[in-house]
N, C-alpha and C positions, 0 to 999 in steps of 0.2 A: 719506393716505400711500399711496405706490405699493408694492404687494406684489411680492415676487420669487418666481418659480416655477421649479422645476428643469425645464429642457428636456432632451430626449433628448441624450445625450452622443455626440459623434462621435469619429472616430479622432483620437488625439493630444491630447485634452483631457480633463481630469477633470470639468469643469463648463462648461456653455455660458454665454456672457455675455449677460445680458438687457439690452434697450434700455428706457430709462425713457420712458414715455409719459404724457400728461396724462390720458387718459380710461381706458385699459385697459393690462394687461400685454402687452408685446410681447417675444417671445423669438426668438433666432436659430435657425433650423431646423438640425437636426443634419446634419453633413457626411456624405456617402456614404462607407462604408468602402472601404478600399483594401487591397491585398495586404499582409499582414504578413510573409510569407515571400517570398523571391525566386521568380520563375517557374521558375528552373532548379533550385530546391531539391527534394530527394527527398521533402519533406513536402508533402502535399496540403493546401492552405490554403483552407478554407471561410470566407472572410472576411465572408460575409453571414449566417453562423450557420445554415447549412443542415443541421440536425441529422438530418432524415429521410434526406438523401443520405448522411450519415455512417453511419447505421445500415444503409443499403443496401450500402455498401462493406464493412462488417464481415461480412456474410453470406458473402462470397467469400474471406475470409482466415482463417487459423488464429490468428495473433497480431496484435492491433491495439493501437496506442498512440494514445490521444486526448490532445491537448494543448489544453486549454481556456484561453483567454487573453483579456485585455482590452488593446486596443492602447495605452491610456494608462498601463498599469501598468508601473512600472519593473522589478519582478521578472520580469514576462513578457518584457520587452525583453532583460533580462540572460540569461534562460534560453533565448531563441530560438537563440542561437549554439550552446549546449550540445545542444539537441535536434537541430539540423542536423548536428552532429558525430556524434551517435549514429546518426542516420538514414543518414548516409553510410557507416557501417560495417555496419549491419544492415538496410538497405533491401531486400535480397534475401530476407530471412526474416521481416521484420516490416513491417506496413503502418503508416505514420506519418500521422496525420490531425490537423491543427490547426483548431480551431473558434473563431471569434470569438463569445464568449458575452456581449458587451456591446452589440452592435447591437440597438436596441430593436425593430426589425421582424423580427429573426431568430427562428426557433423555439427556438434554444438559450437565448436570454434569457427566453423565455416559459415554457419547460419546466424549465430548470435554475435553481436559486437558490443560487449560490455566494456565500459570504461572504468569499472571498479568491481571489487569482489569483497565479500560474497553478495549474491543477489537472491532474494526470496520472492517467489511468485506463488500465488494461490489461485486455484480454480474451483469454482462452485458449479459443478456439472459443466455446461458449455460456456459459462460466463467466466471471463478472465482474459489476460492475467491481472490479478490484483497484487501490486508490488508492495511489499512491506519495507518501510524505511525507518522504522523505529529502532530503539536500542537492541543490540544483539544479546538480550538477556532472556533466559528461559521463561520467566513469568510474563514478560511483555509479549514475547512471541506466542505463547499459549493463549494469552488474552485476545490477541488479534485473530488467531485461528478460530477461537470460539465465537468471535463476532462474525466471522465469515460463515461458520457453521450455522449459526442462528442469527441472521441479520435482523429478524423481527422478534420483538417481545410481545407475547400474547397477553392482553389486558382483559381479564375475565371478570373482575369485580371492581367495586368502587375503591376499595383499599389499595389494590394494585395500581389503580389510576392515580391515586393521591401520591403513592410512592414514586411513580414515574414522573409526575409533574413537579415533585419537590426536589428532584435532582438538579444540580447546578448546571449540568450539560443541556444544550438545546435538545428539545424533543419534538418529533414529528409523529403524529398519530393518524391512522387511517381507519375508517369505519366501513366494514364489509359484512353483508348478510349472507351467511352460509346456508340458509334454509332452502333457498330456491335451487341452488346448484352447488356441487362440491367445490367449484372454483368460480366465485362471483366475478363479474366483469370489472376489470381494472386491478384485480388483486395481484396478478402476475406482474403487471407494470409497476405497482407499488413495491412489490418484493424486489424487482430488479433495481428500482431507484435506491433501495437501501444498500445494495451491492455497489451501485455507482458512487454512493457517498463514501464508502470505504476505499474505492479506487482513487477518488480525488482527494480525500482527506484521510491519510494513513493513520492519523491520531485517533480517528473514530469519535470526534467530538459531538456528532449528531447521532442521537439514538432514535431508532424507528420502532414504533409499536403498532399493533393492530387490535382493534376492538370489534368483537363479534356480538356483543350484547347491546341492544337498542337503548335500554335504560342507562347503561353506563355511557354510551355515546351522547345521550342528551345532556349529561353533566357538562360537556364542553360544547354544547350547541351543534352537534353533528346529527343531522336528521336523515340525509339521503345516503344511501349506500354508495361507496366510492369516494366520499368526501375525505379530504386530507386537511389536517389541523397542525399548525406550527405553534407550539407553546413558547411564550416569552414571559419572563418574570416581571420585568419593569415596564416595557412597552406593551402595546396592545397585541394580543395573539392574533394570528392570521389564519384564514382558510384559503386553500388553493383556489385561485380564480379559473375555473374551468371555462368560463365564457371568454376569457382573454388569452389564455395560454393553452396549447394543446396538451392533452393528458398523456404525456410520454415520460419514461423513466428519466431521461436526461433533463427534461424541463422541471420535473419535481425536485430532482437533486439540485439543480441550479437555483431554483426558487428558495429552497431551504438554506443553501449556503449563503445566498445573498441577503436573506432576511433574518438569519439567526442572530441571537443575542449572546455576545461573549462577555460575560461578567468577569470571568477569570479564565486564564488560559494556561495550558501546560507548555513548558519549553523543554525541548529535548535536543540539545546540540549533539551532533554526531561525533564531535571531538576533532574533526579535521578543519581545514580552512573553510570558513563559512561566514556569511554576513547575517545569520539569523539573529543573534543578540544585538548587533548594531542596528539592524532595521527596526527591531522592536523598541529599542531604547530611544531611537530618533522620534518616535511618536509622542514622547513626553515623559514626565517623571514616572518611574516604574517601581512598584513594590514587589521585590523578589522574595518569595517565601520558600525556604528549603525544608521539606519534611520527608521522613522515611515513608515510602509508599509501596504497597504490595497490590498490584492490579487484580490479583485473584482473590483478595480478601473480600468478604461480604460486607463488612462494616468498616468505616473509617471515621472514628469520632473526631479526630483533629481536623480532618478535611471538612467534616460537617460544620465545625465551628468557624472555619475560614469561609465556608460558603455562606453562612449566615451573615458574617461581616460584609462580604461582597454584596449580598442582596440588600442589606440595609444601606450600604454606602451608595449604591446606584438607585435606590428606591426614591426617586424625586417626587413622586405623586403624593407621598404621605408626609411631606415635610412642612405642611402649611400650619398646622395647629400644634404648636409646641406647648406642652403643659408648663405652667409657671412653677419653677423650682425655687423661687425666692420667698415663698410664703413663710418659711421658718424664720426669716429675718424679723418678722413682726412679733415673734413670741417674746413675752416679757421675761421669760426665764433664760433667755440667751445671754451669755456673758458678753456678747459683743456690744450690748447696749449699757451704757453707764447711766445710773440713776441721776447723776448730777446734770445730765443734759436732756431734760424732758422735751424741750422744743425740737431737738433733732429727732427724738423718737416719734413725736406726734407728726412731724413733717414727713417722716418716712412712711408711717402707716397711712397717711393720706395719699401719698404718692402711689402706693401699691394697691390701694383700694379703688383707684380710678377705673381700672378695667379688670375684667375677670381673667382674660387671657392675654397678658402682655407678651411681647417678643423681646427677650433679654439675652444679653451676652456678657460673660465675665471678661473684664479687661485688666490685665496686669500692666502697670505703667512701666515703660522701658527704662532700663537702668542708665542708658546713655543720655538721658535728658539733662540739659544744662542747668535746670532750675532744681534746687533742693526742695523736694515736695514734702508736704505734711502726710499725705495718704499714699498708699501704694497699691491698693486693689479697689476697683470700681465695678459696679453692676450697671450696665447701660441697657435701658429698656425703651422700646418705642411707645410713645404716649398716644393712644388712639382717640382721646376725648378732648384734649386741649387744642385750641386754635381752630382754624378753618380747615375743613376736610372736604373732599369731593362728595357729592350727593350720593353717588352709587356705593360708597363704602358703608356697609352695614355690619360686617363681621370683621373683627381684627385678623389681619394676616401677618405672617412672618415669612419673609423671603430674603434672599441674599442681597437684593438691591437696597432694601430698607436698612439692613444691618450695616452694609457698606457705607451708605450715606451717614448713618448715625456715628460710625467710627470716625469717618473723616471730620464731621462736624465736632465731635468730641475732642479730637486731638488738636483741632484748630482753636478751640475755646478752652483748652485745658487750664490756662492760667487763671480762669475765674474761680477755680476750686481751691486756690491758696489764699483767698482774701478772707475767708471766715476762719477765725482761730478756733480750732477744735482738734482734739486728739482721738476722737472716736469715730464719728460718722457725720457726713453732711450730704445733702441732696440739692439738686438744682435742675430746673427745667430750662431748656434753651431751644431756639429755633434752628432748624437745619440750614446750613449754608447753601445746600443744593436744591432744596424744595421749599416753597413758601407755604405748603400745606402740612408739613411734618414738624412735630415737636417731639423732643426726646427728654428722658429723665435719666440722670446719672447720679448714683449714690456711691460715694467713695468712703473708705474706711481704712484704718491702720491695723495691721496685724501686730498684736503685742503678746507678751508672755502669758498674761492672765487668760487670754482667749485660747491660746494654744494648749495651755495646761488643762483646760476643760476637755479638750478633744481626746488627749491620751496622756496619761501620767507616766507611761512607760517609754514613750517615744518622744525624743526632743528633736525638733527640726532646726531651730535656730539657737545659737549660743548667746545672743544678745537680746535684751528686752524689746528692742524695736529694730526693724530692718532699716538701716540708714544708708543713704547714698551720698557719695562725694560729688563734687562738681565735675570731676573727670569721669564719672560713670563707673567707678570702681567701688567694690565693697570694702567697708572699713572693718578689717579683722573678722570677716564672716567666712565661714567655711563652706556654706552651701549657697547656691543661687536662690533667687526668689521663686516660690512655687509657681507652676504654670497650670495649664488647663487640666492636665492629668492629676494634679494634686488639689483639684477644686474641693474635694470633700474634706480637705484639711482645714478649710476656712469655715465650712458650715457642717456641723456634726451630722445632721440628718439628710444632707444633700449627697446623693450618690449618683455616679455617672451610669446611667442606664443605656441599654442598647439603642434606644430611640434617639439619643443625642447625635449619633452618627448618621441617622436616616437622611438620605438625600444630600449628603455632604458633597458628593461629586458635582452636583448642580449648584451648590451655593459657594463655590470657591473657584478661583482661576488657577488653582494648583491641583487639577484633577489627576488622580493616580490611575495607572493601568496595573492591574493585579496579575501576577504571574506565579505559577507553581513550578518547582523543580524537585525532582526526586533526589534527596540527599544521598541515597545509596549509590547513585551513579554520578552525580555532578557536585559532590562535596568540594572538589578542587576549586570550583568557582566561588563557593562560599568562603573558602580560605583566602582567596585573593581579595575578597571584599572585606575581610577582617575577622572571619570566624576562627575560633580557637581550634588548633590542630589536635589538642589532647582531650577534647570533650568526647564523652561516650554517647551522649544524646545529640544526635545530628539534627537539631532544629535551629533554624536561623532565619532572620528577616532583615532586609536592608532596603532602603529607598535610594534609587540611583537617578540622579537628574543629570542627564548627559549635556543638556544645554548650559546649565550652570556649572558643570564640571565638579559636582559635589556628590557625595553619597553619605547617608546616615544609617547607623546600625542600631538595631534594637538591642538593649542591654541583655547580654546572654545570661546574666544572673536571674533574669525574670523568665518564667516559663511561658512558652508560646501558647497562650490561651486567648479567648475572645476579648477579654477586657484589656489586656496589654496591647493587643493588636489594634484595637479601636483607639486607645490612647496614643499609640504611635502614629496612627493616621491623622488624628485630630491635632497633635502637636506639629505635624508637618503642614497642616492646612491653615492654621491660624495666621493672622497678619504678622505678628512678631513671634516667629517660631523659636521655641527654646532648644530645639535640637542643635547639636553641634556637629560640624563637619567631621567625619571620621577620617583620620590620617593613617594611611597604610604604612606599616613599619616593616623593615626587613629583619626577620628573625634569624637569618643565617649569619649575621655579623658576630664575630667573636672578638672580644676586646682583650688586648695584650698590654700589660703595663710597660713593657720594654719598647713599645713602638715609638718611633720619633714623631710620626704624624698620627694624630688622634682621629679615629674613625667615628663619625657622627651618624646617628639614626634619628628617626622621628621622635622616639622616646627620650633620647639623650640630648636633643637639640637645645632645649630650653636650659637644661642644667649646664651644658658645656659652654654655651654662648652667652646667655644672659645672667645666669647666677654665678658665673666664674668671675673672679676678681683679677683677671688677666686680660690683656689685649689678645683678641682672637682674629686670626686670619683664616677664612673659610674658603675652600675650593669646591665648587660644584662640578661634578664629573659624572661620567657614565662608562660602563664597561665597553660599549661599542665605540666610544670616542677615542680615535687614535691620537689626536693632538693632546688630549688630556693625559694620556699615558706618557707622552714625550716630556711632560712637565714634572714627572715624578722626581727625577734626580735634582731638579732645581729646588723643589720644595723640601726635599730631604736635606740638602745643603743649607737652605734657609733656616730650617728648624734647628740645625746644629749651630748655626751662627747666633741666633737670637737666644737671650737668656731664658731658660725654662721657667724661672720664677715669675716672669712678667709677661711672657708671650706664649701663646698656644697656636700651633699650626695644625689645622684640622681639615678634613674633607668629608663630603657626603655624596653618596650615589643617589642622584635626584630621580632616577628612573625607578628605584625600589623604595624610596622614602618620600612620603608626602609632607609638605610643610605648609604653614599658613600662607595665604595668598600673597601677603606683603613680602614674603621671603622666597617666593618662587622666581624662576628665571626661564627665559625662552631661548637661550643660547648657551652652548657649552664650548669651552670651559668659561666659567664666571668666577671672579674672585671678589669676595666681600671682606671688608675689615671692620671689626667692631672694637672701637677704642674702650679702654677701661674707664668706668664711671660715666661713660657717654655711649652706652650701647644703642640707644635710640638714634644716634647720629652715625649710623653705619655708612660706609663709603665704598663705592664700587671702583675697582681698578679700571682705569681708562682703557677703552677698547683699542684706541689708536696707538697705545704704547706696546712695544714688544715685551713679552713676558720673559724676563731674564733676572738674574740675581741682583745686579745693581739697581734696576728699576724697581724691583720689589722692595729692596731695602730703603730707597728714597721714599717710596710711597708709604711704607710703614712708619718710618721715622718722622715724616712730615705730619701725618695725621695723628700719630700717638703723642706728639709734643704740643698739639694745639690745646689752648686753654678752653675751658667750658664757657658757656654763655653767662653764667653767674659770676659776679665779682669774687675774685680769689683773695683770701686773707693772707696775713704774713705766714701763718702756719702752713697754709696751702702752698704759698710760694716756696717756703722752705722744703716742704715735702717734694714739690715739683723739682726743685733744684737738686735735692738729694737723689731723686729718681733719675734725673738727667745725668748727674755725675756717675751714678751706677751704670747707666747705659753707656756712657762714654768710656768708663774704665773697662767695662766688659768688651766693648767694641775694640778698644786699644789692645786688650789681650788677644782678642781674636785676630786683629790685624798683625800683631807680632807673630802669632802662630802662622798666619798666612805668609808672612815674609820669610819665616824659617822654612816653610814648605816650599816657597818659591825658590829659595837658595838651594834646597835639596833638589828641586826640579831642574835648576840650572846645571848642577853637577851631574845629575842623571842625563841631562841633555848633552853635555860634553862627552860623557862616556858613550852615549848612543852615537854621537858624531864620529868618535874614534872607531867604534864598532862598525859603523856604516862605511867609513873609508876602507877599513880592512875588508869588509864584505865586498866593496866595489872592486878592490884589487883582486880578491879571490874570484869575483865574477869575471873580470877581464882575463885572468889566467884560464878560467874554465871556458871562456869563449874561444880563446886560442886553441885549447885542446879540442874543443868542439869542431873548429874549422879543420884541424889536422885529421881528426877522426872522420870528418865528412869526406876529405880528400881520399883517405885510405879506403873509406867505404866505396867511393866511386871507382877507385882502382880495382878493388876486389869485385865490384859489380861487373866491370868490364871483363876481368879475368874469368869470372863466373859465366858471363855470356859466351866467351870464347870456348871455355870448357864445354858449355852446353852445346855449342855448334859442333865441336869435335866429337862429342858424345853422340850427337844425332847422326854425324857422318859415319862413324864407326858402326853405329847401330844399323845403318842402312847397308853397309858393306857386309856385316854379319848376316843380315837377312838374305842378301844375294848369295853368299856362300852357302847358307843353309839350303837355299833352293837348289843350288848346283849339287850339293851333297845328296839331297833327296833324289835328284835325277840319277846320280851315280849309283845310289843304293838301288833304285829301280832297275837300272841296267845290269848291275851285278846279280840281282835276283834272276833276271832273265837268262844271264849267262850260266848261272848255276843250273837252271832248269835244262838248258841246252846240253850242258856237260853231262848231266844225268842221262839224257836221251842218247847221247853219243856212246856213253859207256854201255848202255843197254844194247845199242846197235852193234858195237864192237864185239860184245859178248856173244850176241846171236850170230854174228859173222864168223867168229872163231869156231862156234859149234858147228856151223854149216861146213866150214873148211875141214874140220875134223871128220865129219861124216863123209865128206867127199873123198878124203884120203882112204877112209875105210872102204869105200865103194871101189876105189881104184885097186886097193890091195885084193879085194875079193875078185875083182875082174881079172886081175893078173893071175890069181890062182886058178881060176876057172879056165883062163886061156891056156895055162900050162897043161891042165888036164885034157882039154879038148882043143888041141892045136890044129889038128888036121880037119876035124869035122866042121867045126864052126868058126873057122877063121874069118870067113866073110861075114857071117851073121853077127858075130860079136863085135866085129869092127863097126858094122853099121849101128848096132845097138848102142855101143859106147859113144858113138858120135851123136846120136839122137839124145842120149842121156846128158851128155855134156851141154848140148844146146839148151835142153830144158832147164838145167841147173843155172846156166848163164842167164837165162831169161828170168828165173826166180830172183837171182841176185840183183839183176837190173831193176826189177820191180820194187824190191825191198829198199834198194838204194834210193830210188825215186821217192818212195814213201817217206823215208827218214829225212830226205832233203825237204820234202813238202812240210813235214812237221816242224823242222827247224825254221823254215821260212815263216810259218805261222807264229 
């Protein structure tokens, strides 16, 4: 098997493509990196990962931003434009350097080991790196860079000090005298501590400021130079303990982070897998406020309103003396008092004149009470003068414990308020069940049409003269529920809910809220999941999420997100009987089709489809990820076709995308519920130990749909039931007849299939025989092929040998041709010599003839010598030619 090896990754690809080879692994070499930023960009792009050159550039700059990227990373590509935008605004003050940390031959890849991209590091001179982990948005990046550029705010006047202290974020102030020296002792340490805070808290929630004026420093009790002050709105502000902790940058930063006061926090999820929201929601109920936020803006009016609400909500030290808001009840002009009951009026006036500063609370009687009451709204006040009190109590106090005890005692003795026959108002003093020293006063009244018409002639709240309650806790033909605490001004004309009513509420209730802010420009998708509208143009939204109770409440989006609505939202959640209703998330992506056999149910259509329908409803709970749920689809489709559509509805609901009331939720999938007609409250669950098939479902439906109700049935009811049963029986008989005909057709089809299968088996047997024959022929051909291959190899070997011999013959023939040429040359030379010899002989003979007598002896000797000389020459030439031929 060929193994795959990861090659170096080039620009624009997450993984190189390997070539498959037969002998070894072959990989495509990584492409050379290219410029990630434009050449005209103010960002210096070191696309070859030159980290040493980046460090060299940092030595000459005061503020440097490093942008480490991978060219294949989608987040890096998306953040590129944001970085360029910030660089275009701050390039004159900050050096922007981008480094390719993925190129395998670059030093950045070898020295840095990042687990994600992109990574932003900032350096302030030699201090750093300060990693930025916020949103990859230009405004947020620029805000963080500016915080690094100026980690300290210089407070030069009292007005600037007040602006600094009024901010909702924690503030740390240092006082330093610059008169003695250009750099007072401890100033550099304090400056470094501000940078340390940005390094540990990338959100920059702690602001650092420095005071140089002694008179301004005395406003916050800073006298000595080098003192550090931590401002807190609710709790006592602190001064850094120099005698306990060493005066170092790390200690100052640690001290500020540990003792800071977080009234309201920003949440910035990064969009990936994270436990940020889960960890925060586990701390308790959370108020999530989504607002559009621009970090670079100088003023934030909506944020200021939310900050005031948070300050009042957590300001527990000012919640003791609540002003009496019930003084208008004693006015004779108020229509709440009927002239026909002067005793009640006198008794009420005496009750509220007992103390100047009573502690009161408005109580709306719960609708689910089993007793039909006369009055529906009560004012419960702590009576500080009646009964025995502790000696140390001189000033009336209003705290959570007193109110809680008063409410408990009130609900336990509530039946005493129905003994007096009155339709306007009645008051009663009673002893607390939980404290022998506490007495309470409760004045109850009924809201009628005459009183409400005085409040507003244009706005009608109730359609009936009196808010009546049935024994089952349901409203009798009323369209609106009873007003709660946010509608308190509807009962009393001059009583308005002021901001002080929420003061210290976090300390007076066991349902304390944690306040969080989210930028709706970045995280609106979370608001949509909580129930925000997707079509709204104004992205403002508030919701309370209680993870422990598994509920969340949504502020009405028709109301503007202002201070008053936010306070009412918090108070409605905090009171004992909260009027807020659990928000049910609906799946907006469901499209309804009239031709569907199975009805798709959502949160909004659940009540109409199940409870308001005059049919028997079979409901299947499913989820997209549930494989067994999908396997039941064909069963429910067949069931829906069998049941008469006029009397039965087969429906299903995706429980992971649609919330239902708690009594209709389930903890396992699939779950099947049956809601019988006219007895929807007697819903029945399909037994878990039964297999989900068509016969069992039919038995289950017919069994529970035929049960009679608990009430005695009349003759008409029995007749209707009989007619209904007869209709069911006739419908089922028709369906059974259809099934029988379908079964007969299936039997015929089965016989045809059997005949076709037998023919196919015969054909298969014939093909098997042909296969065996072909296999034998194949083996024979294979043997013949092997023999031919052997013959071929043998002939090929013989041909090779013959070729070698022919080559040898060719070489020998060439040598012979050379020798033949030499012999011809030798023969030609020999003939020439013989011819010359004959000519010499002829000349000698002629000379001999001329001088026969004189030179007979001499010529004879000369001829002899000459012949010997010629013979010697011929002998030498013959030897020479023989030697050449031998070579």
